[in-house]
C-alpha positions as CSV (number, residue, x, y, z in Angstrom):
1,M,-9.3,5.2,-10.3
2,L,-9.1,5.2,-6.2
3,V,-8.1,2.4,-3.8
4,T,-9.4,2.1,-0.7
5,F,-8.2,0.2,2.1
6,T,-9.7,-1.4,5.0
7,T,-9.1,-2.4,8.1
8,K,-10.7,-3.2,11.4
9,A,-7.6,-1.9,13.0
10,Y,-7.1,1.6,11.3
11,A,-9.2,4.3,9.5
12,D,-9.5,3.9,5.5
13,I,-6.5,4.8,3.5
14,T,-7.7,5.9,-0.1
15,M,-4.9,6.1,-2.7
16,F,-4.8,6.9,-6.4
17,G,-4.5,3.7,-8.5
18,G,-1.2,3.6,-10.2
19,A,-0.1,4.2,-6.3
20,A,-1.9,1.1,-5.0
21,L,-1.5,-1.1,-7.7
22,A,2.3,-0.5,-7.6
23,M,2.4,-1.0,-3.8
24,L,-0.2,-3.7,-3.9
25,K,2.4,-5.7,-6.3
26,M,5.6,-5.1,-3.9
27,M,3.8,-7.1,-1.0
28,G,3.6,-9.6,-3.5
29,H,-0.2,-9.5,-4.4
30,S,-1.4,-9.7,-8.3
31,G,-2.9,-6.1,-7.7
32,T,-6.5,-7.4,-7.9
33,V,-9.3,-4.5,-7.1
34,P,-11.3,-5.8,-5.5
35,S,-9.5,-7.9,-2.9
36,A,-7.9,-8.9,0.7
37,I,-5.2,-10.3,2.9
38,R,-6.1,-12.1,5.7
39,A,-5.0,-11.3,9.0
40,E,-2.1,-14.6,9.3
41,D,-0.3,-12.9,5.6
42,V,-0.3,-9.4,6.7
43,P,3.1,-9.4,8.6
44,A,4.6,-11.2,5.4
45,A,2.8,-8.4,3.0
46,L,4.0,-5.9,5.6
47,G,7.5,-7.0,5.5
48,R,7.7,-7.5,1.6
49,L,6.4,-3.8,0.8
50,T,8.7,-2.0,3.7
51,E,11.7,-4.3,2.1
52,A,10.9,-3.3,-1.6
53,I,11.0,0.4,-0.2
54,N,14.2,0.5,1.4
55,A,15.8,-1.7,-1.0
56,G,15.1,0.9,-3.7
57,K,13.4,-1.4,-5.9
58,S,10.5,1.6,-6.4
59,S,10.9,4.2,-8.3
60,P,8.8,7.4,-7.2
61,L,5.4,8.1,-8.6
62,P,4.4,11.5,-10.3
63,I,1.2,12.7,-8.6
64,G,-0.1,14.0,-11.9
65,K,0.5,13.8,-15.5
66,D,2.1,17.8,-15.2
67,A,6.2,17.9,-15.4
68,D,5.7,20.9,-13.3
69,E,3.9,19.0,-10.4
70,P,6.3,17.9,-7.9
71,V,7.3,14.2,-7.6
72,V,6.3,12.2,-4.2
73,S,8.5,9.3,-3.2
74,T,7.5,5.9,-2.7
75,A,8.3,5.8,0.8
76,H,6.2,8.6,1.6
77,R,3.1,7.5,-0.1
78,A,3.2,4.1,1.3
79,L,3.9,5.4,5.1
80,P,-0.2,5.8,5.7
81,L,-0.6,1.9,3.8
82,I,2.4,0.6,6.2
83,N,0.9,2.2,9.3
84,L,-2.5,0.4,8.1
85,L,-0.8,-2.9,7.6
86,T,1.2,-2.5,11.1
87,A,-2.0,-1.8,13.1
88,A,-3.9,-5.0,11.5
89,A,-0.6,-7.1,11.6
90,K,-0.8,-6.1,15.4
91,D,-4.3,-6.4,15.9
92,G,-4.9,-9.8,14.0
93,C,-7.1,-8.0,11.4
94,D,-8.0,-8.9,7.6
95,V,-7.0,-5.9,5.2
96,M,-9.3,-5.7,2.0
97,W,-9.2,-2.7,-0.5
98,K,-12.0,-1.6,-3.7
């Protein structure tokens, strides 16, 4: 499954489902797809996501099931989503995902 995050303030971001759901939960969301965050709630969601990543509450998520494939840190994987949320918070835009 792929999850695409959209907002009027930034380009769309598409992530693998497992990584996207983990980040949604770090933001304090239930992980329901599709769903959205209202513009006034975006700064709080961004804060929870960055706090969880900085606190090390998230473990690296493997790219695939093959043990030989590299592991990408959650901080690196979250960077495009953090940029999207930052732009949405700055411009006062809703964030949606499907």
